[in-house]
PDB file of N, CA, C and O in Angstrom, chain B, residues numbered from 101:
ATOM      1  N   MET B 101      92.171  -7.085-218.166  1.00  0.00           N
ATOM      2  CA  MET B 101      92.501  -8.293-217.295  1.00  0.00           C
ATOM      3  C   MET B 101      93.910  -8.651-217.285  1.00  0.00           C
ATOM      4  O   MET B 101      94.454  -9.075-216.266  1.00  0.00           O
ATOM      5  N   ILE B 102      94.533  -8.486-218.423  1.00  0.00           N
ATOM      6  CA  ILE B 102      96.012  -8.833-218.500  1.00  0.00           C
ATOM      7  C   ILE B 102      96.873  -7.962-217.705  1.00  0.00           C
ATOM      8  O   ILE B 102      97.767  -8.406-216.983  1.00  0.00           O
ATOM      9  N   GLU B 103      96.576  -6.594-217.852  1.00  0.00           N
ATOM     10  CA  GLU B 103      97.291  -5.546-217.039  1.00  0.00           C
ATOM     11  C   GLU B 103      97.008  -5.762-215.689  1.00  0.00           C
ATOM     12  O   GLU B 103      97.942  -5.818-214.888  1.00  0.00           O
ATOM     13  N   THR B 104      95.719  -5.905-215.285  1.00  0.00           N
ATOM     14  CA  THR B 104      95.482  -6.063-213.727  1.00  0.00           C
ATOM     15  C   THR B 104      96.251  -7.249-213.205  1.00  0.00           C
ATOM     16  O   THR B 104      96.839  -7.192-212.125  1.00  0.00           O
ATOM     17  N   THR B 105      96.249  -8.370-213.999  1.00  0.00           N
ATOM     18  CA  THR B 105      96.962  -9.572-213.467  1.00  0.00           C
ATOM     19  C   THR B 105      98.449  -9.260-213.288  1.00  0.00           C
ATOM     20  O   THR B 105      99.041  -9.675-212.291  1.00  0.00           O
ATOM     21  N   ARG B 106      99.070  -8.536-214.234  1.00  0.00           N
ATOM     22  CA  ARG B 106     100.435  -8.261-214.163  1.00  0.00           C
ATOM     23  C   ARG B 106     100.885  -7.182-213.193  1.00  0.00           C
ATOM     24  O   ARG B 106     102.066  -7.006-212.893  1.00  0.00           O
ATOM     25  N   GLN B 107      99.856  -6.465-212.719  1.00  0.00           N
ATOM     26  CA  GLN B 107     100.183  -5.496-211.617  1.00  0.00           C
ATOM     27  C   GLN B 107      99.813  -5.946-210.266  1.00  0.00           C
ATOM     28  O   GLN B 107      99.921  -5.202-209.292  1.00  0.00           O
ATOM     29  N   THR B 108      99.344  -7.253-210.188  1.00  0.00           N
ATOM     30  CA  THR B 108      98.967  -7.867-209.028  1.00  0.00           C
ATOM     31  C   THR B 108     100.162  -8.065-208.006  1.00  0.00           C
ATOM     32  O   THR B 108     101.199  -8.572-208.435  1.00  0.00           O
ATOM     33  N   GLU B 109     100.069  -7.693-206.688  1.00  0.00           N
ATOM     34  CA  GLU B 109     101.217  -7.953-205.761  1.00  0.00           C
ATOM     35  C   GLU B 109     101.621  -9.370-205.751  1.00  0.00           C
ATOM     36  O   GLU B 109     100.780 -10.251-205.570  1.00  0.00           O
ATOM     37  N   GLY B 110     102.897  -9.638-205.942  1.00  0.00           N
ATOM     38  CA  GLY B 110     103.347 -10.951-205.971  1.00  0.00           C
ATOM     39  C   GLY B 110     103.613 -11.487-207.417  1.00  0.00           C
ATOM     40  O   GLY B 110     104.293 -12.499-207.588  1.00  0.00           O
ATOM     41  N   TYR B 111     103.091 -10.826-208.396  1.00  0.00           N
ATOM     42  CA  TYR B 111     103.181 -11.236-209.799  1.00  0.00           C
ATOM     43  C   TYR B 111     104.687 -11.292-210.071  1.00  0.00           C
ATOM     44  O   TYR B 111     105.429 -10.464-209.543  1.00  0.00           O
ATOM     45  N   ARG B 112     105.157 -12.249-210.881  1.00  0.00           N
ATOM     46  CA  ARG B 112     106.454 -12.229-211.378  1.00  0.00           C
ATOM     47  C   ARG B 112     106.325 -12.626-212.772  1.00  0.00           C
ATOM     48  O   ARG B 112     105.284 -13.139-213.182  1.00  0.00           O
ATOM     49  N   ALA B 113     107.427 -12.394-213.591  1.00  0.00           N
ATOM     50  CA  ALA B 113     107.479 -12.626-214.920  1.00  0.00           C
ATOM     51  C   ALA B 113     107.201 -14.087-215.222  1.00  0.00           C
ATOM     52  O   ALA B 113     107.985 -14.946-214.819  1.00  0.00           O
ATOM     53  N   MET B 114     106.061 -14.419-215.950  1.00  0.00           N
ATOM     54  CA  MET B 114     105.659 -15.723-216.259  1.00  0.00           C
ATOM     55  C   MET B 114     104.607 -15.649-217.350  1.00  0.00           C
ATOM     56  O   MET B 114     103.960 -14.618-217.531  1.00  0.00           O
ATOM     57  N   PRO B 115     104.434 -16.779-218.098  1.00  0.00           N
ATOM     58  CA  PRO B 115     103.378 -16.759-219.159  1.00  0.00           C
ATOM     59  C   PRO B 115     102.057 -16.479-218.641  1.00  0.00           C
ATOM     60  O   PRO B 115     101.721 -16.874-217.525  1.00  0.00           O
ATOM     61  N   VAL B 116     101.262 -15.790-219.427  1.00  0.00           N
ATOM     62  CA  VAL B 116      99.855 -15.630-219.041  1.00  0.00           C
ATOM     63  C   VAL B 116      99.032 -16.287-220.169  1.00  0.00           C
ATOM     64  O   VAL B 116      99.276 -16.115-221.363  1.00  0.00           O
ATOM     65  N   LEU B 117      98.004 -17.080-219.669  1.00  0.00           N
ATOM     66  CA  LEU B 117      97.286 -17.913-220.597  1.00  0.00           C
ATOM     67  C   LEU B 117      95.729 -17.509-220.573  1.00  0.00           C
ATOM     68  O   LEU B 117      95.081 -17.512-219.526  1.00  0.00           O
ATOM     69  N   ILE B 118      95.226 -17.185-221.735  1.00  0.00           N
ATOM     70  CA  ILE B 118      93.756 -16.978-221.730  1.00  0.00           C
ATOM     71  C   ILE B 118      93.204 -18.174-222.491  1.00  0.00           C
ATOM     72  O   ILE B 118      93.500 -18.269-223.682  1.00  0.00           O
ATOM     73  N   ASN B 119      92.396 -19.136-221.900  1.00  0.00           N
ATOM     74  CA  ASN B 119      91.999 -20.259-222.548  1.00  0.00           C
ATOM     75  C   ASN B 119      90.383 -20.269-222.719  1.00  0.00           C
ATOM     76  O   ASN B 119      89.625 -19.829-221.854  1.00  0.00           O
ATOM     77  N   GLU B 120      89.966 -20.822-223.931  1.00  0.00           N
ATOM     78  CA  GLU B 120      88.605 -20.834-224.182  1.00  0.00           C
ATOM     79  C   GLU B 120      87.787 -19.622-224.050  1.00  0.00           C
ATOM     80  O   GLU B 120      86.756 -19.599-223.378  1.00  0.00           O
ATOM     81  N   ASP B 121      88.278 -18.565-224.729  1.00  0.00           N
ATOM     82  CA  ASP B 121      87.678 -17.313-224.655  1.00  0.00           C
ATOM     83  C   ASP B 121      86.451 -17.316-225.707  1.00  0.00           C
ATOM     84  O   ASP B 121      86.633 -17.623-226.885  1.00  0.00           O
ATOM     85  N   ASP B 122      85.233 -16.964-225.211  1.00  0.00           N
ATOM     86  CA  ASP B 122      84.160 -16.944-226.143  1.00  0.00           C
ATOM     87  C   ASP B 122      83.760 -15.519-226.539  1.00  0.00           C
ATOM     88  O   ASP B 122      82.616 -15.296-226.935  1.00  0.00           O
ATOM     89  N   HIS B 123      84.629 -14.602-226.446  1.00  0.00           N
ATOM     90  CA  HIS B 123      84.422 -13.271-226.994  1.00  0.00           C
ATOM     91  C   HIS B 123      85.031 -13.143-228.345  1.00  0.00           C
ATOM     92  O   HIS B 123      86.246 -13.012-228.493  1.00  0.00           O
ATOM     93  N   PHE B 124      84.197 -13.181-229.315  1.00  0.00           N
ATOM     94  CA  PHE B 124      84.657 -13.337-230.673  1.00  0.00           C
ATOM     95  C   PHE B 124      84.854 -11.961-231.374  1.00  0.00           C
ATOM     96  O   PHE B 124      86.005 -11.526-231.327  1.00  0.00           O
ATOM     97  N   ARG B 125      84.027 -11.287-231.944  1.00  0.00           N
ATOM     98  CA  ARG B 125      84.189  -9.992-232.607  1.00  0.00           C
ATOM     99  C   ARG B 125      85.462  -9.938-233.463  1.00  0.00           C
ATOM    100  O   ARG B 125      86.145  -8.914-233.435  1.00  0.00           O
ATOM    101  N   PHE B 126      85.800 -10.929-234.182  1.00  0.00           N
ATOM    102  CA  PHE B 126      87.151 -11.077-234.888  1.00  0.00           C
ATOM    103  C   PHE B 126      87.379  -9.814-235.824  1.00  0.00           C
ATOM    104  O   PHE B 126      88.494  -9.298-235.896  1.00  0.00           O
ATOM    105  N   PRO B 127      86.236  -9.306-236.573  1.00  0.00           N
ATOM    106  CA  PRO B 127      86.508  -8.138-237.417  1.00  0.00           C
ATOM    107  C   PRO B 127      86.805  -6.889-236.661  1.00  0.00           C
ATOM    108  O   PRO B 127      87.452  -6.008-237.227  1.00  0.00           O
ATOM    109  N   ASP B 128      86.386  -6.727-235.414  1.00  0.00           N
ATOM    110  CA  ASP B 128      86.746  -5.579-234.683  1.00  0.00           C
ATOM    111  C   ASP B 128      88.281  -5.294-234.373  1.00  0.00           C
ATOM    112  O   ASP B 128      89.046  -6.242-234.192  1.00  0.00           O
ATOM    113  N   PRO B 129      88.695  -4.055-234.318  1.00  0.00           N
ATOM    114  CA  PRO B 129      90.112  -3.960-234.114  1.00  0.00           C
ATOM    115  C   PRO B 129      90.588  -4.135-232.667  1.00  0.00           C
ATOM    116  O   PRO B 129      91.773  -4.240-232.352  1.00  0.00           O
ATOM    117  N   ASP B 130      89.512  -4.157-231.787  1.00  0.00           N
ATOM    118  CA  ASP B 130      89.925  -4.390-230.388  1.00  0.00           C
ATOM    119  C   ASP B 130      89.375  -5.533-229.794  1.00  0.00           C
ATOM    120  O   ASP B 130      88.887  -5.510-228.664  1.00  0.00           O
ATOM    121  N   ASN B 131      89.438  -6.657-230.589  1.00  0.00           N
ATOM    122  CA  ASN B 131      88.875  -7.955-230.164  1.00  0.00           C
ATOM    123  C   ASN B 131      89.870  -8.696-229.199  1.00  0.00           C
ATOM    124  O   ASN B 131      91.051  -8.353-229.247  1.00  0.00           O
ATOM    125  N   HIS B 132      89.507  -9.629-228.376  1.00  0.00           N
ATOM    126  CA  HIS B 132      90.338 -10.187-227.361  1.00  0.00           C
ATOM    127  C   HIS B 132      91.532 -10.876-228.067  1.00  0.00           C
ATOM    128  O   HIS B 132      92.653 -10.771-227.569  1.00  0.00           O
ATOM    129  N   TYR B 133      91.343 -11.556-229.175  1.00  0.00           N
ATOM    130  CA  TYR B 133      92.335 -12.177-229.751  1.00  0.00           C
ATOM    131  C   TYR B 133      93.510 -11.323-230.030  1.00  0.00           C
ATOM    132  O   TYR B 133      94.636 -11.647-229.653  1.00  0.00           O
ATOM    133  N   LEU B 134      93.260 -10.224-230.693  1.00  0.00           N
ATOM    134  CA  LEU B 134      94.464  -9.309-231.048  1.00  0.00           C
ATOM    135  C   LEU B 134      94.925  -8.540-229.736  1.00  0.00           C
ATOM    136  O   LEU B 134      96.114  -8.221-229.691  1.00  0.00           O
ATOM    137  N   THR B 135      94.173  -8.236-228.752  1.00  0.00           N
ATOM    138  CA  THR B 135      94.576  -7.642-227.568  1.00  0.00           C
ATOM    139  C   THR B 135      95.625  -8.715-226.880  1.00  0.00           C
ATOM    140  O   THR B 135      96.713  -8.320-226.459  1.00  0.00           O
ATOM    141  N   ALA B 136      95.252 -10.006-226.801  1.00  0.00           N
ATOM    142  CA  ALA B 136      96.261 -10.928-226.127  1.00  0.00           C
ATOM    143  C   ALA B 136      97.467 -11.077-226.922  1.00  0.00           C
ATOM    144  O   ALA B 136      98.545 -11.142-226.331  1.00  0.00           O
ATOM    145  N   LEU B 137      97.419 -11.142-228.229  1.00  0.00           N
ATOM    146  CA  LEU B 137      98.649 -11.234-228.985  1.00  0.00           C
ATOM    147  C   LEU B 137      99.566 -10.033-228.748  1.00  0.00           C
ATOM    148  O   LEU B 137     100.781 -10.185-228.624  1.00  0.00           O
ATOM    149  N   GLY B 138      98.974  -8.841-228.686  1.00  0.00           N
ATOM    150  CA  GLY B 138      99.693  -7.597-228.600  1.00  0.00           C
ATOM    151  C   GLY B 138     100.284  -7.520-227.211  1.00  0.00           C
ATOM    152  O   GLY B 138     101.258  -6.789-227.030  1.00  0.00           O
ATOM    153  N   GLN B 139      99.776  -8.209-226.233  1.00  0.00           N
ATOM    154  CA  GLN B 139     100.385  -8.327-224.890  1.00  0.00           C
ATOM    155  C   GLN B 139     101.190  -9.535-224.676  1.00  0.00           C
ATOM    156  O   GLN B 139     101.618  -9.832-223.561  1.00  0.00           O
ATOM    157  N   TYR B 140     101.414 -10.274-225.789  1.00  0.00           N
ATOM    158  CA  TYR B 140     102.312 -11.516-225.719  1.00  0.00           C
ATOM    159  C   TYR B 140     101.750 -12.442-224.755  1.00  0.00           C
ATOM    160  O   TYR B 140     102.459 -12.989-223.911  1.00  0.00           O
ATOM    161  N   VAL B 141     100.409 -12.650-224.856  1.00  0.00           N
ATOM    162  CA  VAL B 141      99.617 -13.589-224.099  1.00  0.00           C
ATOM    163  C   VAL B 141      99.014 -14.691-224.927  1.00  0.00           C
ATOM    164  O   VAL B 141      98.445 -14.381-225.974  1.00  0.00           O
ATOM    165  N   SER B 142      99.084 -15.928-224.561  1.00  0.00           N
ATOM    166  CA  SER B 142      98.541 -16.982-225.102  1.00  0.00           C
ATOM    167  C   SER B 142      96.989 -16.793-225.259  1.00  0.00           C
ATOM    168  O   SER B 142      96.404 -16.318-224.285  1.00  0.00           O
ATOM    169  N   TRP B 143      96.299 -17.094-226.315  1.00  0.00           N
ATOM    170  CA  TRP B 143      94.849 -17.027-226.430  1.00  0.00           C
ATOM    171  C   TRP B 143      94.144 -18.173-227.039  1.00  0.00           C
ATOM    172  O   TRP B 143      94.484 -18.551-228.160  1.00  0.00           O
ATOM    173  N   GLY B 144      93.154 -18.780-226.371  1.00  0.00           N
ATOM    174  CA  GLY B 144      92.562 -19.964-226.890  1.00  0.00           C
ATOM    175  C   GLY B 144      91.134 -19.591-227.197  1.00  0.00           C
ATOM    176  O   GLY B 144      90.416 -18.883-226.491  1.00  0.00           O
ATOM    177  N   TYR B 145      90.792 -20.202-228.429  1.00  0.00           N
ATOM    178  CA  TYR B 145      89.513 -20.033-229.112  1.00  0.00           C
ATOM    179  C   TYR B 145      88.574 -20.970-228.602  1.00  0.00           C
ATOM    180  O   TYR B 145      88.854 -22.161-228.734  1.00  0.00           O
ATOM    181  N   PHE B 146      87.468 -20.638-228.019  1.00  0.00           N
ATOM    182  CA  PHE B 146      86.292 -21.452-227.571  1.00  0.00           C
ATOM    183  C   PHE B 146      85.195 -21.305-228.692  1.00  0.00           C
ATOM    184  O   PHE B 146      84.723 -20.210-228.996  1.00  0.00           O
ATOM    185  N   ASP B 147      84.838 -22.456-229.265  1.00  0.00           N
ATOM    186  CA  ASP B 147      83.809 -22.425-230.331  1.00  0.00           C
ATOM    187  C   ASP B 147      82.588 -23.383-229.848  1.00  0.00           C
ATOM    188  O   ASP B 147      82.640 -24.613-229.891  1.00  0.00           O
ATOM    189  N   PRO B 148      81.503 -22.639-229.392  1.00  0.00           N
ATOM    190  CA  PRO B 148      80.448 -23.561-229.020  1.00  0.00           C
ATOM    191  C   PRO B 148      79.635 -24.119-230.195  1.00  0.00           C
ATOM    192  O   PRO B 148      78.671 -24.862-230.011  1.00  0.00           O
ATOM    193  N   GLU B 149      80.041 -23.748-231.363  1.00  0.00           N
ATOM    194  CA  GLU B 149      79.221 -24.476-232.543  1.00  0.00           C
ATOM    195  C   GLU B 149      80.148 -25.508-233.250  1.00  0.00           C
ATOM    196  O   GLU B 149      80.086 -25.600-234.476  1.00  0.00           O
ATOM    197  N   GLY B 150      80.989 -26.274-232.549  1.00  0.00           N
ATOM    198  CA  GLY B 150      81.647 -27.261-233.330  1.00  0.00           C
ATOM    199  C   GLY B 150      82.817 -27.900-232.632  1.00  0.00           C
ATOM    200  O   GLY B 150      82.793 -29.107-232.389  1.00  0.00           O
ATOM    201  N   TYR B 151      83.880 -27.114-232.288  1.00  0.00           N
ATOM    202  CA  TYR B 151      85.070 -27.698-231.793  1.00  0.00           C
ATOM    203  C   TYR B 151      85.034 -28.240-230.460  1.00  0.00           C
ATOM    204  O   TYR B 151      85.764 -29.203-230.225  1.00  0.00           O
ATOM    205  N   GLN B 152      84.307 -27.779-229.560  1.00  0.00           N
ATOM    206  CA  GLN B 152      84.175 -28.200-228.175  1.00  0.00           C
ATOM    207  C   GLN B 152      82.848 -28.911-227.872  1.00  0.00           C
ATOM    208  O   GLN B 152      82.640 -29.380-226.753  1.00  0.00           O
ATOM    209  N   SER B 153      81.985 -28.990-228.829  1.00  0.00           N
ATOM    210  CA  SER B 153      80.511 -29.557-228.652  1.00  0.00           C
ATOM    211  C   SER B 153      80.384 -30.791-229.444  1.00  0.00           C
ATOM    212  O   SER B 153      80.334 -30.704-230.670  1.00  0.00           O
ATOM    213  N   PRO B 154      80.325 -31.977-228.833  1.00  0.00           N
ATOM    214  CA  PRO B 154      79.997 -33.211-229.581  1.00  0.00           C
ATOM    215  C   PRO B 154      78.562 -33.126-230.152  1.00  0.00           C
ATOM    216  O   PRO B 154      77.627 -32.557-229.589  1.00  0.00           O
ATOM    217  N   PRO B 155      78.510 -33.742-231.303  1.00  0.00           N
ATOM    218  CA  PRO B 155      79.499 -34.270-232.149  1.00  0.00           C
ATOM    219  C   PRO B 155      80.298 -33.279-232.816  1.00  0.00           C
ATOM    220  O   PRO B 155      79.722 -32.423-233.487  1.00  0.00           O
ATOM    221  N   VAL B 156      81.687 -33.285-232.708  1.00  0.00           N
ATOM    222  CA  VAL B 156      82.609 -32.221-233.182  1.00  0.00           C
ATOM    223  C   VAL B 156      82.556 -32.284-234.595  1.00  0.00           C
ATOM    224  O   VAL B 156      82.610 -33.325-235.250  1.00  0.00           O
ATOM    225  N   GLU B 157      82.438 -31.017-235.089  1.00  0.00           N
ATOM    226  CA  GLU B 157      82.506 -30.690-236.515  1.00  0.00           C
ATOM    227  C   GLU B 157      83.845 -30.007-236.723  1.00  0.00           C
ATOM    228  O   GLU B 157      84.030 -28.880-236.262  1.00  0.00           O
ATOM    229  N   TRP B 158      84.761 -30.635-237.386  1.00  0.00           N
ATOM    230  CA  TRP B 158      86.020 -30.088-237.632  1.00  0.00           C
ATOM    231  C   TRP B 158      86.136 -29.165-238.800  1.00  0.00           C
ATOM    232  O   TRP B 158      87.173 -28.521-238.963  1.00  0.00           O
ATOM    233  N   GLY B 159      85.187 -29.071-239.571  1.00  0.00           N
ATOM    234  CA  GLY B 159      85.299 -28.066-240.735  1.00  0.00           C
ATOM    235  C   GLY B 159      85.165 -26.746-240.428  1.00  0.00           C
ATOM    236  O   GLY B 159      84.772 -26.467-239.295  1.00  0.00           O
ATOM    237  N   ILE B 160      85.434 -25.793-241.279  1.00  0.00           N
ATOM    238  CA  ILE B 160      85.329 -24.410-241.130  1.00  0.00           C
ATOM    239  C   ILE B 160      83.984 -24.099-241.790  1.00  0.00           C
ATOM    240  O   ILE B 160      83.938 -23.640-242.932  1.00  0.00           O
ATOM    241  N   ASP B 161      82.902 -24.349-241.071  1.00  0.00           N
ATOM    242  CA  ASP B 161      81.567 -24.433-241.656  1.00  0.00           C
ATOM    243  C   ASP B 161      80.735 -23.494-241.058  1.00  0.00           C
ATOM    244  O   ASP B 161      79.535 -23.652-241.280  1.00  0.00           O
ATOM    245  N   THR B 162      81.103 -22.444-240.274  1.00  0.00           N
ATOM    246  CA  THR B 162      80.257 -21.471-239.606  1.00  0.00           C
ATOM    247  C   THR B 162      80.890 -20.099-239.983  1.00  0.00           C
ATOM    248  O   THR B 162      82.053 -19.991-240.371  1.00  0.00           O
ATOM    249  N   GLU B 163      80.073 -19.123-239.843  1.00  0.00           N
ATOM    250  CA  GLU B 163      80.681 -17.696-240.094  1.00  0.00           C
ATOM    251  C   GLU B 163      81.676 -17.327-239.021  1.00  0.00           C
ATOM    252  O   GLU B 163      82.628 -16.600-239.305  1.00  0.00           O
ATOM    253  N   ARG B 164      81.492 -17.815-237.751  1.00  0.00           N
ATOM    254  CA  ARG B 164      82.403 -17.438-236.651  1.00  0.00           C
ATOM    255  C   ARG B 164      83.762 -18.153-236.998  1.00  0.00           C
ATOM    256  O   ARG B 164      84.807 -17.512-236.889  1.00  0.00           O
ATOM    257  N   LYS B 165      83.773 -19.409-237.395  1.00  0.00           N
ATOM    258  CA  LYS B 165      84.928 -20.179-237.611  1.00  0.00           C
ATOM    259  C   LYS B 165      85.686 -19.514-238.965  1.00  0.00           C
ATOM    260  O   LYS B 165      86.914 -19.450-239.011  1.00  0.00           O
ATOM    261  N   ARG B 166      84.933 -19.085-239.929  1.00  0.00           N
ATOM    262  CA  ARG B 166      85.580 -18.378-240.984  1.00  0.00           C
ATOM    263  C   ARG B 166      86.266 -17.054-240.539  1.00  0.00           C
ATOM    264  O   ARG B 166      87.391 -16.758-240.944  1.00  0.00           O
ATOM    265  N   GLN B 167      85.574 -16.295-239.720  1.00  0.00           N
ATOM    266  CA  GLN B 167      86.151 -15.094-239.214  1.00  0.00           C
ATOM    267  C   GLN B 167      87.430 -15.433-238.415  1.00  0.00           C
ATOM    268  O   GLN B 167      88.460 -14.782-238.592  1.00  0.00           O
ATOM    269  N   PHE B 168      87.362 -16.402-237.581  1.00  0.00           N
ATOM    270  CA  PHE B 168      88.659 -16.777-236.785  1.00  0.00           C
ATOM    271  C   PHE B 168      89.790 -17.070-237.613  1.00  0.00           C
ATOM    272  O   PHE B 168      90.901 -16.580-237.411  1.00  0.00           O
ATOM    273  N   PHE B 169      89.493 -17.948-238.642  1.00  0.00           N
ATOM    274  CA  PHE B 169      90.623 -18.395-239.441  1.00  0.00           C
ATOM    275  C   PHE B 169      91.082 -17.298-240.405  1.00  0.00           C
ATOM    276  O   PHE B 169      92.260 -17.242-240.757  1.00  0.00           O
ATOM    277  N   ALA B 170      90.157 -16.420-240.838  1.00  0.00           N
ATOM    278  CA  ALA B 170      90.525 -15.309-241.669  1.00  0.00           C
ATOM    279  C   ALA B 170      91.486 -14.353-240.820  1.00  0.00           C
ATOM    280  O   ALA B 170      92.431 -13.806-241.389  1.00  0.00           O
ATOM    281  N   LYS B 171      91.261 -14.168-239.558  1.00  0.00           N
ATOM    282  CA  LYS B 171      92.052 -13.270-238.720  1.00  0.00           C
ATOM    283  C   LYS B 171      93.399 -13.957-238.522  1.00  0.00           C
ATOM    284  O   LYS B 171      94.452 -13.320-238.563  1.00  0.00           O
ATOM    285  N   ALA B 172      93.344 -15.261-238.309  1.00  0.00           N
ATOM    286  CA  ALA B 172      94.616 -15.919-238.071  1.00  0.00           C
ATOM    287  C   ALA B 172      95.548 -15.874-239.309  1.00  0.00           C
ATOM    288  O   ALA B 172      96.769 -15.773-239.186  1.00  0.00           O
ATOM    289  N   LYS B 173      94.898 -15.957-240.547  1.00  0.00           N
ATOM    290  CA  LYS B 173      95.628 -15.860-241.740  1.00  0.00           C
ATOM    291  C   LYS B 173      96.196 -14.437-241.897  1.00  0.00           C
ATOM    292  O   LYS B 173      97.335 -14.251-242.325  1.00  0.00           O
ATOM    293  N   GLU B 174      95.346 -13.416-241.528  1.00  0.00           N
ATOM    294  CA  GLU B 174      95.685 -11.988-241.721  1.00  0.00           C
ATOM    295  C   GLU B 174      97.007 -11.699-240.762  1.00  0.00           C
ATOM    296  O   GLU B 174      97.901 -10.935-241.126  1.00  0.00           O
ATOM    297  N   ILE B 175      97.025 -12.385-239.523  1.00  0.00           N
ATOM    298  CA  ILE B 175      98.112 -12.184-238.655  1.00  0.00           C
ATOM    299  C   ILE B 175      99.325 -12.912-238.985  1.00  0.00           C
ATOM    300  O   ILE B 175     100.429 -12.387-238.840  1.00  0.00           O
ATOM    301  N   THR B 176      99.169 -14.150-239.440  1.00  0.00           N
ATOM    302  CA  THR B 176     100.354 -14.922-239.808  1.00  0.00           C
ATOM    303  C   THR B 176     100.892 -14.866-241.276  1.00  0.00           C
ATOM    304  O   THR B 176     102.041 -15.171-241.593  1.00  0.00           O
ATOM    305  N   GLY B 177      99.873 -14.418-242.167  1.00  0.00           N
ATOM    306  CA  GLY B 177     100.200 -14.478-243.510  1.00  0.00           C
ATOM    307  C   GLY B 177      99.957 -15.911-244.170  1.00  0.00           C
ATOM    308  O   GLY B 177     100.180 -16.089-245.367  1.00  0.00           O
ATOM    309  N   PHE B 178      99.522 -16.851-243.391  1.00  0.00           N
ATOM    310  CA  PHE B 178      99.211 -18.256-244.006  1.00  0.00           C
ATOM    311  C   PHE B 178      97.774 -18.483-244.001  1.00  0.00           C
ATOM    312  O   PHE B 178      97.313 -19.535-244.444  1.00  0.00           O
TER     313      PHE B 178
END
């Protein structure tokens, strides 16, 4: 999708944003998070089990959240 967007007639150099992506697969080497970062594209995490669904649960209390934050730590070193 990123490459298709960038090859669209009339496209000019500008930021590309992927927001609220619900395709997780964080342990997979070809997940959307890593693909977006590799293409210098902003990527937004959509979490239907807490962050966007009231009542909001801000903790890292599900396996999906743990996988996301583990991947972020792997990428950033923090």
